[in-house]
N, CA, C and O atoms as CSV, one atom per row, in Angstrom:
chain,resi,resn,atom,element,x,y,z
A,1,MET,N,N,2.106,3.296,-19.075
A,1,MET,CA,C,1.100,2.276,-19.029
A,1,MET,C,C,-0.134,2.842,-18.314
A,1,MET,O,O,-0.006,3.621,-17.369
A,2,ARG,N,N,-1.304,2.454,-18.761
A,2,ARG,CA,C,-2.545,2.865,-18.105
A,2,ARG,C,C,-2.870,1.900,-16.977
A,2,ARG,O,O,-2.900,0.684,-17.166
A,3,VAL,N,N,-3.115,2.471,-15.790
A,3,VAL,CA,C,-3.367,1.663,-14.598
A,3,VAL,C,C,-4.632,2.166,-13.910
A,3,VAL,O,O,-4.829,3.372,-13.761
A,4,PHE,N,N,-5.490,1.232,-13.491
A,4,PHE,CA,C,-6.702,1.553,-12.750
A,4,PHE,C,C,-6.484,1.125,-11.300
A,4,PHE,O,O,-6.115,-0.018,-11.034
A,5,VAL,N,N,-6.717,2.054,-10.359
A,5,VAL,CA,C,-6.461,1.787,-8.941
A,5,VAL,C,C,-7.726,2.029,-8.124
A,5,VAL,O,O,-8.413,3.035,-8.303
A,6,THR,N,N,-8.021,1.094,-7.228
A,6,THR,CA,C,-9.081,1.308,-6.247
A,6,THR,C,C,-8.409,1.483,-4.889
A,6,THR,O,O,-7.308,0.979,-4.666
A,7,GLY,N,N,-9.064,2.188,-3.994
A,7,GLY,CA,C,-8.505,2.367,-2.655
A,7,GLY,C,C,-7.362,3.357,-2.589
A,7,GLY,O,O,-6.513,3.264,-1.702
A,8,GLY,N,N,-7.325,4.294,-3.503
A,8,GLY,CA,C,-6.227,5.254,-3.559
A,8,GLY,C,C,-6.166,6.235,-2.407
A,8,GLY,O,O,-5.168,6.938,-2.251
A,9,THR,N,N,-7.209,6.299,-1.597
A,9,THR,CA,C,-7.183,7.215,-0.452
A,9,THR,C,C,-6.708,6.513,0.819
A,9,THR,O,O,-6.534,7.154,1.856
A,10,GLY,N,N,-6.501,5.222,0.743
A,10,GLY,CA,C,-6.054,4.468,1.917
A,10,GLY,C,C,-4.546,4.513,2.103
A,10,GLY,O,O,-3.830,5.114,1.302
A,11,PHE,N,N,-4.073,3.881,3.151
A,11,PHE,CA,C,-2.657,3.877,3.504
A,11,PHE,C,C,-1.801,3.254,2.401
A,11,PHE,O,O,-0.834,3.861,1.940
A,12,VAL,N,N,-2.159,2.047,1.984
A,12,VAL,CA,C,-1.390,1.353,0.949
A,12,VAL,C,C,-1.665,1.963,-0.428
A,12,VAL,O,O,-0.739,2.209,-1.201
A,13,GLY,N,N,-2.930,2.203,-0.724
A,13,GLY,CA,C,-3.301,2.744,-2.031
A,13,GLY,C,C,-2.666,4.076,-2.342
A,13,GLY,O,O,-2.284,4.324,-3.486
A,14,SER,N,N,-2.543,4.943,-1.351
A,14,SER,CA,C,-1.935,6.246,-1.592
A,14,SER,C,C,-0.458,6.111,-1.950
A,14,SER,O,O,0.057,6.887,-2.756
A,15,GLU,N,N,0.221,5.142,-1.365
A,15,GLU,CA,C,1.631,4.895,-1.701
A,15,GLU,C,C,1.745,4.288,-3.099
A,15,GLU,O,O,2.645,4.641,-3.861
A,16,VAL,N,N,0.843,3.384,-3.432
A,16,VAL,CA,C,0.833,2.795,-4.773
A,16,VAL,C,C,0.641,3.906,-5.812
A,16,VAL,O,O,1.353,3.952,-6.816
A,17,LEU,N,N,-0.316,4.791,-5.568
A,17,LEU,CA,C,-0.550,5.916,-6.487
A,17,LEU,C,C,0.693,6.782,-6.629
A,17,LEU,O,O,1.076,7.157,-7.738
A,18,ARG,N,N,1.316,7.096,-5.505
A,18,ARG,CA,C,2.506,7.943,-5.532
A,18,ARG,C,C,3.590,7.319,-6.416
A,18,ARG,O,O,4.212,8.010,-7.224
A,19,GLN,N,N,3.809,6.033,-6.260
A,19,GLN,CA,C,4.847,5.356,-7.038
A,19,GLN,C,C,4.486,5.256,-8.516
A,19,GLN,O,O,5.356,5.391,-9.376
A,20,LEU,N,N,3.217,5.020,-8.816
A,20,LEU,CA,C,2.788,4.946,-10.211
A,20,LEU,C,C,2.957,6.292,-10.908
A,20,LEU,O,O,3.434,6.356,-12.042
A,21,VAL,N,N,2.568,7.357,-10.231
A,21,VAL,CA,C,2.713,8.705,-10.794
A,21,VAL,C,C,4.192,9.044,-10.974
A,21,VAL,O,O,4.579,9.613,-11.995
A,22,ALA,N,N,5.009,8.702,-9.999
A,22,ALA,CA,C,6.450,8.969,-10.096
A,22,ALA,C,C,7.083,8.223,-11.278
A,22,ALA,O,O,8.047,8.693,-11.881
A,23,ALA,N,N,6.522,7.061,-11.590
A,23,ALA,CA,C,7.029,6.265,-12.716
A,23,ALA,C,C,6.387,6.688,-14.041
A,23,ALA,O,O,6.586,6.037,-15.067
A,24,LYS,N,N,5.618,7.779,-14.015
A,24,LYS,CA,C,5.010,8.369,-15.221
A,24,LYS,C,C,3.916,7.514,-15.859
A,24,LYS,O,O,3.698,7.581,-17.068
A,25,HIS,N,N,3.226,6.708,-15.040
A,25,HIS,CA,C,2.102,5.939,-15.559
A,25,HIS,C,C,0.863,6.824,-15.633
A,25,HIS,O,O,0.753,7.807,-14.901
A,26,GLU,N,N,-0.056,6.479,-16.507
A,26,GLU,CA,C,-1.331,7.180,-16.638
A,26,GLU,C,C,-2.312,6.461,-15.708
A,26,GLU,O,O,-2.702,5.325,-15.977
A,27,VAL,N,N,-2.712,7.124,-14.611
A,27,VAL,CA,C,-3.472,6.471,-13.549
A,27,VAL,C,C,-4.906,6.984,-13.479
A,27,VAL,O,O,-5.159,8.188,-13.513
A,28,THR,N,N,-5.835,6.036,-13.381
A,28,THR,CA,C,-7.241,6.321,-13.103
A,28,THR,C,C,-7.539,5.723,-11.744
A,28,THR,O,O,-7.196,4.571,-11.478
A,29,CYS,N,N,-8.176,6.499,-10.882
A,29,CYS,CA,C,-8.422,6.052,-9.518
A,29,CYS,C,C,-9.915,6.112,-9.189
A,29,CYS,O,O,-10.581,7.112,-9.458
A,30,LEU,N,N,-10.423,5.040,-8.612
A,30,LEU,CA,C,-11.801,4.980,-8.141
A,30,LEU,C,C,-11.817,5.311,-6.654
A,30,LEU,O,O,-11.111,4.686,-5.863
A,31,VAL,N,N,-12.631,6.303,-6.277
A,31,VAL,CA,C,-12.764,6.679,-4.864
A,31,VAL,C,C,-14.236,6.698,-4.481
A,31,VAL,O,O,-15.112,6.880,-5.327
A,32,ARG,N,N,-14.488,6.511,-3.207
A,32,ARG,CA,C,-15.863,6.597,-2.712
A,32,ARG,C,C,-16.347,8.035,-2.814
A,32,ARG,O,O,-15.551,8.968,-2.701
A,33,PRO,N,N,-17.648,8.221,-3.028
A,33,PRO,CA,C,-18.181,9.594,-3.038
A,33,PRO,C,C,-17.794,10.324,-1.749
A,33,PRO,O,O,-17.961,9.797,-0.649
A,34,GLY,N,N,-17.285,11.521,-1.900
A,34,GLY,CA,C,-16.863,12.322,-0.751
A,34,GLY,C,C,-15.423,12.111,-0.339
A,34,GLY,O,O,-14.955,12.760,0.596
A,35,SER,N,N,-14.705,11.223,-1.008
A,35,SER,CA,C,-13.319,10.920,-0.625
A,35,SER,C,C,-12.277,11.602,-1.498
A,35,SER,O,O,-11.080,11.481,-1.238
A,36,THR,N,N,-12.706,12.304,-2.512
A,36,THR,CA,C,-11.756,12.924,-3.439
A,36,THR,C,C,-10.786,13.851,-2.725
A,36,THR,O,O,-9.606,13.895,-3.071
A,37,GLU,N,N,-11.268,14.594,-1.733
A,37,GLU,CA,C,-10.389,15.537,-1.030
A,37,GLU,C,C,-9.288,14.827,-0.242
A,37,GLU,O,O,-8.297,15.457,0.128
A,38,LYS,N,N,-9.440,13.536,0.020
A,38,LYS,CA,C,-8.408,12.770,0.727
A,38,LYS,C,C,-7.290,12.315,-0.208
A,38,LYS,O,O,-6.244,11.847,0.243
A,39,LEU,N,N,-7.517,12.456,-1.497
A,39,LEU,CA,C,-6.564,11.971,-2.477
A,39,LEU,C,C,-5.495,13.032,-2.727
A,39,LEU,O,O,-5.755,14.048,-3.371
A,40,ALA,N,N,-4.310,12.789,-2.220
A,40,ALA,CA,C,-3.215,13.766,-2.298
A,40,ALA,C,C,-2.802,14.075,-3.731
A,40,ALA,O,O,-2.374,15.192,-4.021
A,41,LEU,N,N,-2.922,13.115,-4.620
A,41,LEU,CA,C,-2.463,13.292,-5.998
A,41,LEU,C,C,-3.609,13.556,-6.961
A,41,LEU,O,O,-3.500,13.247,-8.147
A,42,ALA,N,N,-4.695,14.116,-6.476
A,42,ALA,CA,C,-5.894,14.312,-7.293
A,42,ALA,C,C,-5.629,15.097,-8.569
A,42,ALA,O,O,-6.350,14.925,-9.551
A,43,LYS,N,N,-4.618,15.947,-8.579
A,43,LYS,CA,C,-4.328,16.753,-9.765
A,43,LYS,C,C,-3.531,15.999,-10.819
A,43,LYS,O,O,-3.463,16.438,-11.966
A,44,THR,N,N,-2.931,14.879,-10.456
A,44,THR,CA,C,-2.088,14.156,-11.407
A,44,THR,C,C,-2.676,12.815,-11.833
A,44,THR,O,O,-2.077,12.112,-12.646
A,45,VAL,N,N,-3.834,12.453,-11.299
A,45,VAL,CA,C,-4.509,11.218,-11.699
A,45,VAL,C,C,-5.937,11.558,-12.115
A,45,VAL,O,O,-6.476,12.601,-11.744
A,46,SER,N,N,-6.532,10.670,-12.883
A,46,SER,CA,C,-7.930,10.832,-13.267
A,46,SER,C,C,-8.773,10.208,-12.149
A,46,SER,O,O,-8.698,9.002,-11.916
A,47,VAL,N,N,-9.565,11.018,-11.467
A,47,VAL,CA,C,-10.318,10.563,-10.297
A,47,VAL,C,C,-11.797,10.400,-10.652
A,47,VAL,O,O,-12.409,11.282,-11.254
A,48,HIS,N,N,-12.354,9.252,-10.265
A,48,HIS,CA,C,-13.766,8.969,-10.508
A,48,HIS,C,C,-14.394,8.431,-9.237
A,48,HIS,O,O,-13.818,7.582,-8.555
A,49,GLN,N,N,-15.575,8.930,-8.926
A,49,GLN,CA,C,-16.281,8.455,-7.750
A,49,GLN,C,C,-17.105,7.222,-8.116
A,49,GLN,O,O,-17.708,7.155,-9.187
A,50,GLY,N,N,-17.116,6.253,-7.206
A,50,GLY,CA,C,-17.872,5.033,-7.424
A,50,GLY,C,C,-17.748,4.128,-6.219
A,50,GLY,O,O,-17.203,4.513,-5.184
A,51,ASP,N,N,-18.260,2.926,-6.367
A,51,ASP,CA,C,-18.256,1.949,-5.279
A,51,ASP,C,C,-17.690,0.642,-5.816
A,51,ASP,O,O,-18.216,0.087,-6.781
A,52,VAL,N,N,-16.638,0.153,-5.208
A,52,VAL,CA,C,-15.978,-1.064,-5.681
A,52,VAL,C,C,-16.921,-2.281,-5.631
A,52,VAL,O,O,-16.686,-3.264,-6.333
A,53,THR,N,N,-17.968,-2.226,-4.823
A,53,THR,CA,C,-18.932,-3.327,-4.763
A,53,THR,C,C,-20.018,-3.197,-5.832
A,53,THR,O,O,-20.890,-4.060,-5.936
A,54,ASP,N,N,-19.971,-2.123,-6.627
A,54,ASP,CA,C,-20.943,-1.887,-7.695
A,54,ASP,C,C,-20.200,-1.760,-9.029
A,54,ASP,O,O,-19.837,-0.655,-9.433
A,55,PRO,N,N,-19.975,-2.884,-9.710
A,55,PRO,CA,C,-19.193,-2.872,-10.946
A,55,PRO,C,C,-19.707,-1.902,-12.011
A,55,PRO,O,O,-18.926,-1.428,-12.836
A,56,VAL,N,N,-20.986,-1.605,-12.007
A,56,VAL,CA,C,-21.540,-0.666,-12.984
A,56,VAL,C,C,-20.899,0.715,-12.837
A,56,VAL,O,O,-20.798,1.459,-13.812
A,57,SER,N,N,-20.468,1.056,-11.624
A,57,SER,CA,C,-19.901,2.388,-11.382
A,57,SER,C,C,-18.464,2.530,-11.877
A,57,SER,O,O,-17.940,3.643,-11.912
A,58,TYR,N,N,-17.818,1.435,-12.258
A,58,TYR,CA,C,-16.410,1.559,-12.677
A,58,TYR,C,C,-15.967,0.672,-13.843
A,58,TYR,O,O,-14.878,0.881,-14.379
A,59,THR,N,N,-16.755,-0.287,-14.244
A,59,THR,CA,C,-16.329,-1.215,-15.300
A,59,THR,C,C,-15.873,-0.485,-16.551
A,59,THR,O,O,-14.873,-0.870,-17.156
A,60,HIS,N,N,-16.585,0.562,-16.951
A,60,HIS,CA,C,-16.219,1.316,-18.154
A,60,HIS,C,C,-14.842,1.974,-18.024
A,60,HIS,O,O,-14.193,2.257,-19.031
A,61,LEU,N,N,-14.399,2.215,-16.799
A,61,LEU,CA,C,-13.092,2.842,-16.571
A,61,LEU,C,C,-11.947,1.853,-16.735
A,61,LEU,O,O,-10.815,2.254,-17.004
A,62,THR,N,N,-12.229,0.574,-16.578
A,62,THR,CA,C,-11.170,-0.449,-16.650
A,62,THR,C,C,-10.862,-0.891,-18.073
A,62,THR,O,O,-9.812,-1.483,-18.323
A,63,LEU,N,N,-11.754,-0.613,-18.995
A,63,LEU,CA,C,-11.578,-1.123,-20.363
A,63,LEU,C,C,-10.287,-0.656,-21.041
A,63,LEU,O,O,-9.626,-1.480,-21.673
A,64,PRO,N,N,-9.896,0.603,-20.947
A,64,PRO,CA,C,-8.669,1.025,-21.633
A,64,PRO,C,C,-7.384,0.789,-20.844
A,64,PRO,O,O,-6.318,1.219,-21.285
A,65,THR,N,N,-7.449,0.124,-19.698
A,65,THR,CA,C,-6.257,-0.015,-18.857
A,65,THR,C,C,-5.519,-1.334,-19.123
A,65,THR,O,O,-6.088,-2.306,-19.619
A,66,LYS,N,N,-4.241,-1.321,-18.775
A,66,LYS,CA,C,-3.401,-2.517,-18.911
A,66,LYS,C,C,-3.297,-3.288,-17.593
A,66,LYS,O,O,-3.106,-4.504,-17.595
A,67,ARG,N,N,-3.425,-2.578,-16.468
A,67,ARG,CA,C,-3.307,-3.188,-15.147
A,67,ARG,C,C,-4.382,-2.637,-14.217
A,67,ARG,O,O,-4.780,-1.477,-14.323
A,68,ILE,N,N,-4.844,-3.488,-13.306
A,68,ILE,CA,C,-5.818,-3.073,-12.289
A,68,ILE,C,C,-5.234,-3.398,-10.925
A,68,ILE,O,O,-4.815,-4.529,-10.678
A,69,VAL,N,N,-5.205,-2.409,-10.037
A,69,VAL,CA,C,-4.641,-2.590,-8.699
A,69,VAL,C,C,-5.727,-2.335,-7.687
A,69,VAL,O,O,-5.485,-2.429,-6.484
């Protein structure tokens, strides 16, 4: 399943990402500019920089997904 995740560099978000990847989901993650290096699973998820308060920076990423976390 395709899943879009915000906050993947945080305490809860990083665990959510880990579990989604372990379950073989196709994950797209929105991170703040400069936060990509904090994302432990950056090689196994599609990472995009943006701002959750600016829908223009991520709305196009949510269109092909089945779930948003």
